[in-house]
Structure formats: structure tokens, C-alpha cells
FIKOLZA-1660 file (N, C-alpha, C; in steps of 0.1 Angstrom, whole numbers, plus 5000, padded with zeros to 4 digits):
% residues 253
   i   px   py   pz ch aa at
   1 9425 1761 7733  A  M  N
   1 9422 1765 7720  A  M CA
   1 9433 1774 7715  A  M  C
   2 9438 1772 7703  A  S  N
   2 9449 1781 7698  A  S CA
   2 9443 1794 7694  A  S  C
   3 9452 1805 7695  A  D  N
   3 9447 1818 7693  A  D CA
   3 9444 1820 7678  A  D  C
   4 9433 1828 7676  A  I  N
   4 9429 1831 7662  A  I CA
   4 9434 1845 7659  A  I  C
   5 9441 1846 7648  A  T  N
   5 9447 1859 7644  A  T CA
   5 9440 1864 7631  A  T  C
   6 9444 1876 7627  A  Y  N
   6 9439 1882 7614  A  Y CA
   6 9444 1873 7602  A  Y  C
   7 9456 1867 7604  A  I  N
   7 9461 1858 7593  A  I CA
   7 9452 1847 7591  A  I  C
   8 9446 1841 7601  A  H  N
   8 9437 1830 7600  A  H CA
   8 9424 1835 7592  A  H  C
   9 9420 1847 7596  A  V  N
   9 9408 1852 7589  A  V CA
   9 9411 1854 7575  A  V  C
  10 9422 1860 7571  A  L  N
  10 9426 1862 7557  A  L CA
  10 9426 1849 7550  A  L  C
  11 9432 1839 7556  A  K  N
  11 9433 1826 7549  A  K CA
  11 9419 1820 7547  A  K  C
  12 9410 1823 7556  A  S  N
  12 9396 1817 7555  A  S CA
  12 9389 1823 7543  A  S  C
  13 9394 1834 7538  A  L  N
  13 9387 1841 7526  A  L CA
  13 9387 1832 7514  A  L  C
  14 9396 1821 7514  A  V  N
  14 9396 1812 7503  A  V CA
  14 9382 1805 7502  A  V  C
  15 9375 1804 7513  A  L  N
  15 9362 1798 7513  A  L CA
  15 9352 1807 7507  A  L  C
  16 9354 1820 7508  A  V  N
  16 9345 1830 7502  A  V CA
  16 9347 1829 7487  A  V  C
  17 9360 1828 7483  A  V  N
  17 9364 1827 7469  A  V CA
  17 9357 1815 7463  A  V  C
  18 9358 1804 7470  A  L  N
  18 9352 1791 7466  A  L CA
  18 9337 1793 7463  A  L  C
  19 9330 1799 7473  A  A  N
  19 9316 1801 7472  A  A CA
  19 9312 1810 7460  A  A  C
  20 9320 1821 7457  A  I  N
  20 9318 1830 7446  A  I CA
  20 9320 1822 7433  A  I  C
  21 9331 1814 7433  A  G  N
  21 9334 1807 7421  A  G CA
  21 9323 1797 7417  A  G  C
  22 9318 1790 7427  A  I  N
  22 9307 1780 7424  A  I CA
  22 9294 1788 7419  A  I  C
  23 9291 1799 7426  A  S  N
  23 9279 1806 7422  A  S CA
  23 9280 1812 7408  A  S  C
  24 9292 1816 7404  A  R  N
  24 9294 1821 7391  A  R CA
  24 9293 1810 7380  A  R  C
  25 9299 1799 7384  A  Y  N
  25 9298 1787 7375  A  Y CA
  25 9284 1783 7372  A  Y  C
  26 9275 1784 7382  A  W  N
  26 9261 1780 7380  A  W CA
  26 9253 1792 7376  A  W  C
  27 9260 1803 7373  A  K  N
  27 9253 1816 7369  A  K CA
  27 9242 1821 7379  A  K  C
  28 9246 1819 7391  A  I  N
  28 9237 1825 7402  A  I CA
  28 9242 1839 7405  A  I  C
  29 9233 1848 7404  A  D  N
  29 9237 1862 7405  A  D CA
  29 9238 1867 7419  A  D  C
  30 9248 1862 7426  A  T  N
  30 9249 1866 7440  A  T CA
  30 9263 1871 7443  A  T  C
  31 9272 1872 7433  A  T  N
  31 9286 1876 7435  A  T CA
  31 9287 1889 7443  A  T  C
  32 9279 1899 7438  A  K  N
  32 9280 1913 7445  A  K CA
  32 9275 1912 7459  A  K  C
  33 9264 1904 7462  A  D  N
  33 9260 1903 7475  A  D CA
  33 9270 1896 7484  A  D  C
  34 9277 1886 7479  A  M  N
  34 9287 1879 7486  A  M CA
  34 9299 1888 7490  A  M  C
  35 9303 1896 7480  A  I  N
  35 9315 1904 7483  A  I CA
  35 9311 1915 7493  A  I  C
  36 9299 1922 7491  A  V  N
  36 9295 1932 7500  A  V CA
  36 9292 1926 7514  A  V  C
  37 9286 1914 7514  A  G  N
  37 9284 1908 7527  A  G CA
  37 9297 1904 7534  A  G  C
  38 9307 1900 7527  A  T  N
  38 9320 1896 7533  A  T CA
  38 9326 1909 7539  A  T  C
  39 9326 1920 7531  A  I  N
  39 9333 1932 7536  A  I CA
  39 9325 1938 7548  A  I  C
  40 9312 1938 7547  A  R  N
  40 9304 1944 7558  A  R CA
  40 9305 1935 7571  A  R  C
  41 9305 1922 7569  A  S  N
  41 9306 1913 7581  A  S CA
  41 9319 1916 7588  A  S  C
  42 9330 1917 7580  A  F  N
  42 9343 1920 7586  A  F CA
  42 9343 1933 7594  A  F  C
  43 9339 1943 7588  A  I  N
  43 9339 1957 7594  A  I CA
  43 9330 1957 7606  A  I  C
  44 9317 1951 7605  A  Q  N
  44 9308 1951 7616  A  Q CA
  44 9312 1943 7627  A  Q  C
  45 9318 1931 7625  A  L  N
  45 9322 1922 7636  A  L CA
  45 9334 1928 7643  A  L  C
  46 9343 1934 7636  A  I  N
  46 9355 1940 7642  A  I CA
  46 9350 1952 7651  A  I  C
  47 9341 1960 7646  A  A  N
  47 9336 1971 7654  A  A CA
  47 9329 1966 7666  A  A  C
  48 9321 1956 7665  A  V  N
  48 9313 1950 7676  A  V CA
  48 9323 1944 7686  A  V  C
  49 9333 1938 7681  A  G  N
  49 9343 1932 7690  A  G CA
  49 9349 1942 7700  A  G  C
  50 9353 1954 7694  A  Y  N
  50 9358 1965 7702  A  Y CA
  50 9348 1971 7711  A  Y  C
  51 9336 1973 7705  A  A  N
  51 9325 1979 7713  A  A CA
  51 9321 1971 7725  A  A  C
  52 9320 1958 7723  A  L  N
  52 9316 1950 7735  A  L CA
  52 9325 1951 7746  A  L  C
  53 9338 1953 7744  A  K  N
  53 9348 1954 7754  A  K CA
  53 9344 1966 7763  A  K  C
  54 9340 1977 7757  A  F  N
  54 9336 1989 7765  A  F CA
  54 9322 1988 7771  A  F  C
  55 9314 1979 7765  A  I  N
  55 9300 1977 7770  A  I CA
  55 9300 1968 7783  A  I  C
  56 9308 1958 7782  A  F  N
  56 9309 1948 7792  A  F CA
  56 9314 1953 7805  A  F  C
  57 9325 1962 7804  A  E  N
  57 9332 1966 7816  A  E CA
  57 9323 1975 7825  A  E  C
  58 9317 1986 7820  A  P  N
  58 9309 1994 7829  A  P CA
  58 9296 1987 7833  A  P  C
  59 9290 1980 7823  A  D  N
  59 9278 1972 7826  A  D CA
  59 9266 1980 7831  A  D  C
  60 9263 1991 7824  A  Y  N
  60 9252 2000 7828  A  Y CA
  60 9239 1994 7822  A  Y  C
  61 9229 1993 7831  A  I  N
  61 9216 1987 7827  A  I CA
  61 9209 1995 7816  A  I  C
  62 9209 2008 7817  A  L  N
  62 9203 2016 7807  A  L CA
  62 9210 2015 7793  A  L  C
  63 9223 2014 7794  A  L  N
  63 9231 2012 7781  A  L CA
  63 9228 1999 7775  A  L  C
  64 9227 1988 7783  A  N  N
  64 9224 1975 7778  A  N CA
  64 9210 1975 7771  A  N  C
  65 9200 1980 7777  A  F  N
  65 9187 1980 7771  A  F CA
  65 9186 1990 7759  A  F  C
  66 9195 2000 7760  A  G  N
  66 9195 2009 7748  A  G CA
  66 9201 2002 7736  A  G  C
  67 9211 1993 7738  A  I  N
  67 9217 1985 7727  A  I CA
  67 9206 1975 7722  A  I  C
  68 9199 1969 7731  A  L  N
  68 9189 1959 7727  A  L CA
  68 9178 1966 7719  A  L  C
  69 9174 1979 7723  A  L  N
  69 9164 1986 7715  A  L CA
  69 9169 1989 7701  A  L  C
  70 9182 1993 7700  A  I  N
  70 9188 1996 7687  A  I CA
  70 9187 1983 7678  A  I  C
  71 9190 1971 7684  A  M  N
  71 9190 1959 7677  A  M CA
  71 9176 1956 7672  A  M  C
  72 9166 1958 7681  A  M  N
  72 9152 1956 7677  A  M CA
  72 9147 1965 7666  A  M  C
  73 9152 1978 7666  A  L  N
  73 9148 1987 7656  A  L CA
  73 9154 1983 7642  A  L  C
  74 9167 1979 7643  A  M  N
  74 9173 1975 7630  A  M CA
  74 9167 1962 7625  A  M  C
  75 9164 1953 7634  A  A  N
  75 9157 1940 7629  A  A CA
  75 9143 1943 7624  A  A  C
  76 9136 1952 7630  A  S  N
  76 9123 1956 7625  A  S CA
  76 9123 1963 7611  A  S  C
  77 9133 1971 7609  A  H  N
  77 9135 1978 7596  A  H CA
  77 9138 1968 7586  A  H  C
  78 9146 1958 7589  A  T  N
  78 9150 1947 7579  A  T CA
  78 9137 1939 7576  A  T  C
  79 9130 1935 7586  A  A  N
  79 9118 1926 7584  A  A CA
  79 9107 1933 7576  A  A  C
  80 9106 1946 7579  A  A  N
  80 9095 1954 7573  A  A CA
  80 9097 1955 7558  A  A  C
  81 9109 1954 7553  A  K  N
  81 9111 1955 7538  A  K CA
  81 9104 1944 7531  A  K  C
  82 9101 1933 7537  A  R  N
  82 9094 1922 7531  A  R CA
  82 9079 1923 7531  A  R  C
  83 9074 1932 7540  A  A  N
  83 9060 1934 7542  A  A CA
  83 9054 1945 7533  A  A  C
  84 9053 1941 7520  A  K  N
  84 9049 1951 7510  A  K CA
  84 9034 1951 7510  A  K  C
  85 9029 1963 7505  A  N  N
  85 9014 1965 7503  A  N CA
  85 9006 1964 7515  A  N  C
  86 9011 1966 7527  A  I  N
  86 9003 1967 7539  A  I CA
  86 9008 1980 7546  A  I  C
  87 8998 1987 7553  A  P  N
  87 9002 1999 7559  A  P CA
  87 9010 1997 7572  A  P  C
  88 9020 2006 7574  A  K  N
  88 9028 2006 7586  A  K CA
  88 9034 1993 7589  A  K  C
  89 9042 1987 7580  A  P  N
  89 9048 1974 7583  A  P CA
  89 9059 1975 7594  A  P  C
  90 9065 1986 7595  A  F  N
  90 9076 1987 7605  A  F CA
  90 9070 1986 7619  A  F  C
  91 9058 1992 7621  A  I  N
  91 9052 1991 7635  A  I CA
  91 9048 1977 7638  A  I  C
  92 9043 1970 7628  A  I  N
  92 9039 1956 7630  A  I CA
  92 9051 1947 7633  A  I  C
  93 9062 1949 7626  A  C  N
  93 9074 1941 7628  A  C CA
  93 9080 1945 7642  A  C  C
  94 9081 1958 7645  A  F  N
  94 9087 1962 7658  A  F CA
  94 9079 1956 7670  A  F  C
  95 9066 1958 7669  A  L  N
  95 9058 1953 7680  A  L CA
  95 9059 1938 7682  A  L  C
  96 9060 1930 7671  A  S  N
  96 9061 1916 7671  A  S CA
  96 9074 1911 7676  A  S  C
  97 9085 1917 7671  A  I  N
  97 9098 1914 7676  A  I CA
  97 9101 1918 7690  A  I  C
  98 9096 1930 7694  A  A  N
  98 9098 1934 7707  A  A CA
  98 9090 1926 7717  A  A  C
  99 9078 1922 7714  A  T  N
  99 9070 1913 7722  A  T CA
  99 9077 1900 7725  A  T  C
 100 9081 1893 7714  A  G  N
 100 9087 1880 7715  A  G CA
 100 9100 1881 7723  A  G  C
 101 9108 1891 7720  A  S  N
 101 9122 1892 7725  A  S CA
 101 9121 1896 7740  A  S  C
 102 9113 1906 7744  A  L  N
 102 9113 1911 7757  A  L CA
 102 9107 1900 7767  A  L  C
 103 9096 1894 7763  A  I  N
 103 9090 1884 7771  A  I CA
 103 9100 1873 7774  A  I  C
 104 9107 1868 7764  A  T  N
 104 9117 1858 7765  A  T CA
 104 9129 1862 7774  A  T  C
 105 9134 1874 7772  A  L  N
 105 9145 1879 7780  A  L CA
 105 9141 1881 7795  A  L  C
 106 9130 1887 7797  A  V  N
 106 9125 1888 7811  A  V CA
 106 9124 1875 7818  A  V  C
 107 9119 1865 7811  A  S  N
 107 9117 1851 7816  A  S CA
 107 9131 1845 7819  A  S  C
 108 9141 1848 7810  A  L  N
 108 9154 1842 7812  A  L CA
 108 9160 1849 7825  A  L  C
 109 9159 1862 7827  A  M  N
 109 9164 1869 7838  A  M CA
 109 9158 1864 7851  A  M  C
 110 9145 1860 7850  A  A  N
 110 9138 1855 7862  A  A CA
 110 9144 1841 7865  A  A  C
 111 9147 1833 7855  A  I  N
 111 9152 1819 7857  A  I CA
 111 9166 1820 7864  A  I  C
 112 9174 1829 7859  A  N  N
 112 9188 1831 7865  A  N CA
 112 9191 1846 7866  A  N  C
 113 9190 1852 7877  A  P  N
 113 9193 1866 7878  A  P CA
 113 9207 1870 7875  A  P  C
 114 9216 1860 7876  A  D  N
 114 9230 1862 7873  A  D CA
 114 9233 1866 7859  A  D  C
 115 9223 1863 7850  A  W  N
 115 9224 1867 7836  A  W CA
 115 9220 1881 7833  A  W  C
 116 9216 1888 7843  A  F  N
 116 9212 1902 7842  A  F CA
 116 9224 1911 7841  A  F  C
 117 9233 1908 7833  A  T  N
 117 9245 1916 7830  A  T CA
 117 9248 1917 7815  A  T  C
 118 9256 1927 7811  A  A  N
 118 9259 1929 7797  A  A CA
 118 9265 1916 7790  A  A  C
 119 9273 1909 7798  A  R  N
 119 9280 1898 7792  A  R CA
 119 9270 1887 7788  A  R  C
 120 9259 1886 7794  A  Y  N
 120 9249 1876 7790  A  Y CA
 120 9237 1883 7783  A  Y  C
 121 9233 1895 7787  A  L  N
 121 9221 1901 7781  A  L CA
 121 9223 1905 7767  A  L  C
 122 9235 1910 7763  A  I  N
 122 9237 1914 7749  A  I CA
 122 9238 1902 7739  A  I  C
 123 9246 1892 7742  A  P  N
 123 9247 1881 7733  A  P CA
 123 9234 1873 7732  A  P  C
 124 9228 1870 7744  A  L  N
 124 9215 1863 7743  A  L CA
 124 9204 1871 7737  A  L  C
 125 9204 1884 7740  A  G  N
 125 9194 1893 7733  A  G CA
 125 9196 1893 7718  A  G  C
 126 9209 1893 7714  A  G  N
 126 9212 1893 7699  A  G CA
 126 9207 1881 7692  A  G  C
 127 9208 1869 7699  A  M  N
 127 9203 1857 7693  A  M CA
 127 9188 1857 7692  A  M  C
 128 9182 1861 7703  A  I  N
 128 9167 1862 7704  A  I CA
 128 9162 1871 7693  A  I  C
 129 9167 1883 7692  A  I  N
 129 9162 1893 7683  A  I CA
 129 9164 1889 7668  A  I  C
 130 9176 1883 7666  A  S  N
 130 9179 1878 7652  A  S CA
 130 9169 1867 7648  A  S  C
 131 9166 1858 7656  A  N  N
 131 9157 1847 7653  A  N CA
 131 9142 1852 7652  A  N  C
 132 9139 1862 7661  A  S  N
 132 9126 1868 7660  A  S CA
 132 9124 1876 7647  A  S  C
 133 9134 1882 7643  A  M  N
 133 9134 1889 7630  A  M CA
 133 9131 1880 7618  A  M  C
 134 9138 1869 7618  A  N  N
 134 9136 1859 7607  A  N CA
 134 9122 1853 7608  A  N  C
 135 9117 1850 7620  A  A  N
 135 9103 1845 7622  A  A CA
 135 9093 1855 7617  A  A  C
 136 9095 1868 7620  A  C  N
 136 9086 1878 7616  A  C CA
 136 9086 1880 7601  A  C  C
 137 9097 1880 7595  A  T  N
 137 9098 1881 7581  A  T CA
 137 9091 1870 7573  A  T  C
 138 9094 1857 7578  A  L  N
 138 9088 1846 7571  A  L CA
 138 9073 1845 7573  A  L  C
 139 9068 1847 7585  A  S  N
 139 9054 1846 7587  A  S CA
 139 9046 1857 7580  A  S  C
 140 9051 1870 7581  A  V  N
 140 9044 1881 7574  A  V CA
 140 9044 1879 7559  A  V  C
 141 9055 1875 7554  A  D  N
 141 9056 1873 7539  A  D CA
 141 9047 1862 7535  A  D  C
 142 9046 1851 7542  A  R  N
 142 9038 1840 7538  A  R CA
 142 9023 1844 7539  A  R  C
 143 9019 1852 7550  A  L  N
 143 9005 1856 7552  A  L CA
 143 9001 1865 7540  A  L  C
 144 9009 1875 7537  A  I  N
 144 9006 1884 7526  A  I CA
 144 9004 1876 7513  A  I  C
 145 9013 1867 7510  A  S  N
 145 9012 1860 7498  A  S CA
 145 9000 1851 7498  A  S  C
 146 8997 1844 7509  A  D  N
 146 8985 1835 7509  A  D CA
 146 8972 1843 7508  A  D  C
 147 8971 1854 7515  A  V  N
 147 8958 1862 7514  A  V CA
 147 8956 1868 7500  A  V  C
 148 8967 1872 7494  A  R  N
 148 8965 1878 7480  A  R CA
 148 8962 1867 7470  A  R  C
 149 8968 1855 7472  A  N  N
 149 8966 1845 7462  A  N CA
 149 8953 1837 7464  A  N  C
 150 8947 1839 7476  A  N  N
 150 8934 1832 7479  A  N CA
 150 8923 1842 7481  A  N  C
 151 8924 1853 7474  A  R  N
 151 8914 1864 7476  A  R CA
 151 8900 1859 7473  A  R  C
 152 8898 1851 7462  A  L  N
 152 8884 1847 7459  A  L CA
 152 8879 1838 7470  A  L  C
 153 8887 1828 7475  A  A  N
 153 8882 1819 7485  A  A CA
 153 8878 1827 7498  A  A  C
 154 8886 1837 7502  A  I  N
 154 8883 1844 7514  A  I CA
 154 8870 1852 7512  A  I  C
 155 8869 1859 7500  A  E  N
 155 8857 1867 7498  A  E CA
 155 8844 1858 7497  A  E  C
 156 8846 1846 7491  A  T  N
 156 8835 1837 7491  A  T CA
 156 8830 1833 7505  A  T  C
 157 8840 1830 7514  A  S  N
 157 8838 1826 7527  A  S CA
 157 8831 1838 7535  A  S  C
 158 8835 1850 7532  A  L  N
 158 8829 1862 7539  A  L CA
 158 8815 1863 7534  A  L  C
 159 8812 1861 7521  A  S  N
 159 8799 1863 7516  A  S CA
 159 8789 1852 7521  A  S  C
 160 8794 1841 7527  A  L  N
 160 8786 1831 7533  A  L CA
 160 8783 1834 7548  A  L  C
 161 8788 1845 7552  A  G  N
 161 8785 1849 7566  A  G CA
 161 8796 1846 7576  A  G  C
 162 8807 1842 7572  A  K  N
 162 8818 1839 7581  A  K CA
 162 8825 1852 7585  A  K  C
 163 8831 1853 7596  A  T  N
 163 8839 1865 7601  A  T CA
 163 8852 1865 7594  A  T  C
 164 8859 1876 7595  A  W  N
 164 8872 1878 7589  A  W CA
 164 8882 1868 7595  A  W  C
 165 8880 1865 7608  A  N  N
 165 8889 1855 7614  A  N CA
 165 8887 1841 7610  A  N  C
 166 8874 1837 7608  A  Q  N
 166 8871 1824 7603  A  Q CA
 166 8876 1822 7589  A  Q  C
 167 8874 1833 7581  A  S  N
 167 8877 1832 7566  A  S CA
 167 8892 1831 7564  A  S  C
 168 8900 1836 7573  A  S  N
 168 8915 1836 7571  A  S CA
 168 8922 1828 7581  A  S  C
 169 8915 1820 7589  A  F  N
 169 8922 1813 7600  A  F CA
 169 8932 1803 7595  A  F  C
 170 8928 1796 7584  A  K  N
 170 8937 1786 7578  A  K CA
 170 8950 1792 7574  A  K  C
 171 8949 1804 7568  A  F  N
 171 8962 1811 7563  A  F CA
 171 8970 1817 7575  A  F  C
 172 8963 1820 7585  A  Q  N
 172 8970 1825 7597  A  Q CA
 172 8978 1814 7603  A  Q  C
 173 8972 1802 7604  A  K  N
 173 8980 1790 7610  A  K CA
 173 8992 1787 7601  A  K  C
 174 8990 1786 7588  A  E  N
 174 9001 1783 7579  A  E CA
 174 9012 1793 7580  A  E  C
 175 9008 1806 7580  A  A  N
 175 9019 1816 7581  A  A CA
 175 9026 1815 7594  A  A  C
 176 9019 1813 7605  A  T  N
 176 9026 1811 7618  A  T CA
 176 9036 1799 7618  A  T  C
 177 9031 1788 7612  A  T  N
 177 9040 1777 7612  A  T CA
 177 9052 1779 7603  A  T  C
 178 9050 1787 7592  A  T  N
 178 9062 1790 7584  A  T CA
 178 9072 1798 7592  A  T  C
 179 9068 1807 7600  A  G  N
 179 9077 1815 7608  A  G CA
 179 9084 1807 7618  A  G  C
 180 9078 1796 7622  A  M  N
 180 9084 1787 7633  A  M CA
 180 9092 1775 7627  A  M  C
 181 9091 1773 7614  A  I  N
 181 9096 1761 7608  A  I CA
 181 9111 1759 7611  A  I  C
 182 9119 1770 7611  A  S  N
 182 9133 1769 7613  A  S CA
 182 9137 1764 7627  A  S  C
 183 9131 1770 7637  A  I  N
 183 9134 1766 7651  A  I CA
 183 9128 1752 7653  A  I  C
 184 9117 1748 7647  A  L  N
 184 9111 1735 7649  A  L CA
 184 9121 1724 7643  A  L  C
 185 9126 1727 7632  A  N  N
 185 9136 1717 7626  A  N CA
 185 9148 1717 7634  A  N  C
 186 9152 1728 7639  A  F  N
 186 9164 1729 7648  A  F CA
 186 9162 1720 7660  A  F  C
 187 9151 1721 7667  A  M  N
 187 9148 1714 7679  A  M CA
 187 9148 1699 7677  A  M  C
 188 9143 1695 7665  A  K  N
 188 9142 1681 7662  A  K CA
 188 9156 1674 7659  A  K  C
 189 9165 1682 7653  A  T  N
 189 9178 1677 7648  A  T CA
 189 9190 1681 7656  A  T  C
 190 9189 1690 7666  A  V  N
 190 9200 1695 7674  A  V CA
 190 9207 1683 7681  A  V  C
 191 9220 1683 7680  A  G  N
 191 9228 1672 7686  A  G CA
 191 9230 1660 7677  A  G  C
 192 9221 1659 7667  A  I  N
 192 9222 1647 7658  A  I CA
 192 9227 1652 7644  A  I  C
 193 9220 1662 7638  A  V  N
 193 9225 1667 7625  A  V CA
 193 9235 1678 7627  A  V  C
 194 9233 1686 7637  A  S  N
 194 9242 1698 7639  A  S CA
 194 9246 1700 7654  A  S  C
 195 9257 1706 7655  A  L  N
 195 9262 1711 7669  A  L CA
 195 9261 1726 7668  A  L  C
 196 9251 1732 7675  A  P  N
 196 9248 1747 7674  A  P CA
 196 9260 1755 7678  A  P  C
 197 9259 1768 7674  A  G  N
 197 9269 1778 7676  A  G CA
 197 9273 1780 7690  A  G  C
 198 9263 1782 7699  A  A  N
 198 9267 1784 7713  A  A CA
 198 9274 1772 7719  A  A  C
 199 9270 1760 7716  A  M  N
 199 9276 1748 7722  A  M CA
 199 9290 1746 7716  A  M  C
 200 9291 1748 7703  A  T  N
 200 9304 1747 7696  A  T CA
 200 9314 1757 7701  A  T  C
 201 9309 1769 7703  A  G  N
 201 9318 1780 7708  A  G CA
 201 9324 1777 7721  A  G  C
 202 9315 1772 7730  A  M  N
 202 9320 1769 7744  A  M CA
 202 9330 1757 7743  A  M  C
 203 9327 1747 7735  A  I  N
 203 9336 1736 7734  A  I CA
 203 9350 1740 7729  A  I  C
 204 9350 1748 7718  A  L  N
 204 9362 1753 7712  A  L CA
 204 9369 1762 7722  A  L  C
 205 9362 1769 7731  A  G  N
 205 9368 1777 7741  A  G CA
 205 9373 1770 7753  A  G  C
 206 9371 1756 7754  A  G  N
 206 9377 1748 7764  A  G CA
 206 9367 1744 7775  A  G  C
 207 9354 1747 7773  A  A  N
 207 9344 1743 7784  A  A CA
 207 9342 1728 7783  A  A  C
 208 9337 1722 7794  A  E  N
 208 9333 1708 7794  A  E CA
 208 9321 1706 7785  A  E  C
 209 9321 1695 7777  A  P  N
 209 9310 1693 7768  A  P CA
 209 9296 1693 7774  A  P  C
 210 9295 1687 7786  A  L  N
 210 9282 1687 7793  A  L CA
 210 9277 1701 7796  A  L  C
 211 9287 1709 7801  A  E  N
 211 9283 1723 7804  A  E CA
 211 9278 1730 7792  A  E  C
 212 9285 1728 7781  A  A  N
 212 9281 1734 7768  A  A CA
 212 9267 1729 7764  A  A  C
 213 9264 1716 7766  A  V  N
 213 9251 1711 7762  A  V CA
 213 9240 1717 7771  A  V  C
 214 9243 1719 7784  A  L  N
 214 9232 1725 7792  A  L CA
 214 9229 1739 7788  A  L  C
 215 9239 1747 7785  A  L  N
 215 9237 1760 7780  A  L CA
 215 9229 1760 7767  A  L  C
 216 9233 1751 7758  A  Q  N
 216 9226 1750 7745  A  Q CA
 216 9211 1747 7747  A  Q  C
 217 9208 1739 7757  A  M  N
 217 9194 1736 7760  A  M CA
 217 9186 1749 7763  A  M  C
 218 9192 1757 7772  A  V  N
 218 9186 1769 7775  A  V CA
 218 9184 1778 7763  A  V  C
 219 9194 1779 7755  A  V  N
 219 9194 1787 7743  A  V CA
 219 9183 1782 7733  A  V  C
 220 9182 1769 7731  A  A  N
 220 9172 1763 7723  A  A CA
 220 9158 1767 7728  A  A  C
 221 9156 1765 7741  A  Y  N
 221 9142 1768 7746  A  Y CA
 221 9139 1783 7746  A  Y  C
 222 9149 1791 7747  A  M  N
 222 9146 1806 7747  A  M CA
 222 9142 1810 7732  A  M  C
 223 9149 1804 7723  A  L  N
 223 9146 1807 7709  A  L CA
 223 9133 1802 7705  A  L  C
 224 9129 1790 7710  A  L  N
 224 9116 1785 7707  A  L CA
 224 9105 1794 7712  A  L  C
 225 9107 1799 7724  A  S  N
 225 9097 1809 7730  A  S CA
 225 9096 1822 7722  A  S  C
 226 9108 1828 7719  A  A  N
 226 9108 1840 7712  A  A CA
 226 9102 1839 7698  A  A  C
 227 9105 1829 7691  A  V  N
 227 9100 1827 7677  A  V CA
 227 9085 1824 7677  A  V  C
 228 9081 1816 7686  A  T  N
 228 9066 1813 7687  A  T CA
 228 9058 1826 7690  A  T  C
 229 9062 1833 7700  A  I  N
 229 9055 1846 7703  A  I CA
 229 9056 1856 7692  A  I  C
 230 9067 1857 7686  A  T  N
 230 9069 1867 7675  A  T CA
 230 9060 1863 7663  A  T  C
 231 9061 1850 7659  A  S  N
 231 9053 1846 7648  A  S CA
 231 9038 1848 7649  A  S  C
 232 9033 1845 7661  A  I  N
 232 9019 1847 7664  A  I CA
 232 9015 1862 7664  A  I  C
 233 9023 1870 7671  A  A  N
 233 9021 1884 7671  A  A CA
 233 9021 1890 7657  A  A  C
 234 9031 1886 7649  A  A  N
 234 9032 1892 7636  A  A CA
 234 9020 1889 7627  A  A  C
 235 9016 1876 7628  A  V  N
 235 9004 1872 7620  A  V CA
 235 8992 1879 7624  A  V  C
 236 8989 1880 7637  A  Q  N
 236 8977 1886 7643  A  Q CA
 236 8977 1901 7639  A  Q  C
 237 8988 1908 7640  A  L  N
 237 8989 1922 7637  A  L CA
 237 8987 1925 7622  A  L  C
 238 8993 1916 7614  A  T  N
 238 8992 1917 7599  A  T CA
 238 8978 1914 7594  A  T  C
 239 8972 1904 7598  A  I  N
 239 8959 1899 7592  A  I CA
 239 8949 1910 7594  A  I  C
 240 8949 1918 7604  A  R  N
 240 8939 1928 7607  A  R CA
 240 8940 1939 7596  A  R  C
 241 8952 1941 7590  A  R  N
 241 8954 1951 7580  A  R CA
 241 8946 1948 7567  A  R  C
 242 8941 1935 7566  A  F  N
 242 8934 1931 7554  A  F CA
 242 8919 1932 7555  A  F  C
 243 8914 1935 7566  A  F  N
 243 8900 1935 7568  A  F CA
 243 8895 1948 7575  A  F  C
 244 8883 1952 7571  A  T  N
 244 8876 1964 7578  A  T CA
 244 8869 1959 7590  A  T  C
 245 8863 1968 7598  A  S  N
 245 8855 1964 7609  A  S CA
 245 8842 1958 7605  A  S  C
 246 8839 1959 7592  A  S  N
 246 8827 1953 7587  A  S CA
 246 8829 1940 7580  A  S  C
 247 8841 1934 7583  A  H  N
 247 8845 1921 7577  A  H CA
 247 8846 1921 7562  A  H  C
 248 8852 1932 7557  A  Q  N
 248 8854 1933 7542  A  Q CA
 248 8869 1932 7540  A  Q  C
 249 8872 1924 7529  A  L  N
 249 8886 1922 7526  A  L CA
 249 8892 1934 7518  A  L  C
 250 8903 1939 7522  A  I  N
 250 8910 1950 7516  A  I CA
 250 8924 1945 7511  A  I  C
 251 8926 1946 7498  A  I  N
 251 8939 1942 7493  A  I CA
 251 8944 1954 7484  A  I  C
 252 8955 1960 7487  A  N  N
 252 8961 1971 7479  A  N CA
 252 8969 1965 7468  A  N  C
 253 8966 1969 7456  A  E  N
 253 8973 1963 7444  A  E CA
 253 8987 1971 7443  A  E  C
% end
């Protein structure tokens, strides 16, 4: 693979200009976000590139888990912004993301102890936490929306003697599925519609295609695990915020 330089990165900015031009033509108000995102991604990725060099070399376990904790905290903060009108959304998001991420990471380390190093733990952890964050955001946002929009139906069900869980179970399932929809679509189309990032990166780096495919399988399965656990945890923690111990619906306007 030929070396990538800053010149190549600068030339690729023409794609950003193209995206901005198209969005402005269609009067889509995303120009500022695109510019800010481009600048932030450049600064953040360069910083991470240099930071990883110093993280990989000493490979301290406590440092590795400290970095993963920071990732989970930042992901939880981002996901919590979408969880409006419920108490303590950050705690819900953190517990959900941490549960899905840590269970999956521990399982991966048990499958292959050689991955218990910074070179594997940080990149794999980043993918897991990122996908868990998206799952948490989507599932919580969908659940909040559905409960608020179906208040009358839920209260009617409660008045007929059903429990809070029975009255909201349909919405719990739909919200959980929403959080998982991205990974489910990915699993169905991987290798046919798209060649994922991990696999593509290995091939571009000169690895054998079959080796890249095997790694991509592991990545796909780990993401499925993390997203499933996170979505279920997020929905279960969120739905309880809407009901009292007496099975009464609470919705903050």
C-alpha cells in the first residue's frame, strides 16, 4: 500500500467541499456542522494517532482500562443528550453502554487472551463503545417518543388491571429493535452490499483477504453482542422511569 501523506488528506477535502456544495444547493442547513466536524475530526484523529503510539508501547493494563472508561463516559454524555424529560439520563446511558461493552470485551479476551493488549483492546473497545452509544441513543429516543405518544393507550391498559410491564411491553420491544436495526442490517448485507472498515483496512494494509474476512467475522459478532445487550439494558432502565411502584404512568411535560 502506498504511503498516505498530509497532501493526500488535503486533496481529499475536495469531497468535503462537494458535500457542502450539494447540501447548500438543496438548502439543507448542515454547512456549519460539516465544517466544524471536518476540523474537529482532523484535530482529534491527529491527536489520537500520536497518543496511541505512546499508549501501545508501555501497554499498561490500568492505562488501557482508564482510556476505555473515558470513552464510555464521553459516549454516555453524548447519548444522554437525546434522553430528554427523564431523570438521570446519563446514569442510564452509562450503565447500558458499560454493560454491553464490558461483557463483550471480557468475552473477547476469553476467546483470545492474546488480544488483552492495548493494540487490540483500544481499537476493539472503541468500535464496541461507539456502536453501543448509537444503540443506546436510538433505543432510548424511540422508547421516550413511543411512551409519550401512546400515553392514552398505556393508561387505558393500566386501568384494566395490567402491570406497567404488560402495558408498555410492545413499546419496549420496538425500541429495542430500533437500537439494533443498524447492526442487524449490517449482518444481513456484509460482504454483499459493503466491505466493512476493519476488513477494508486490513486489505489495504496488505493482509490476505481471507485473514481480513475472519477478523471481520469476529468484529461483526462482537458488535452484535454489544448492541443487543446495550439496547436491552437501555430500554429496561429507561422504562422504569415512567412508572411508579404502584404502576402509575409518569410523564414530565
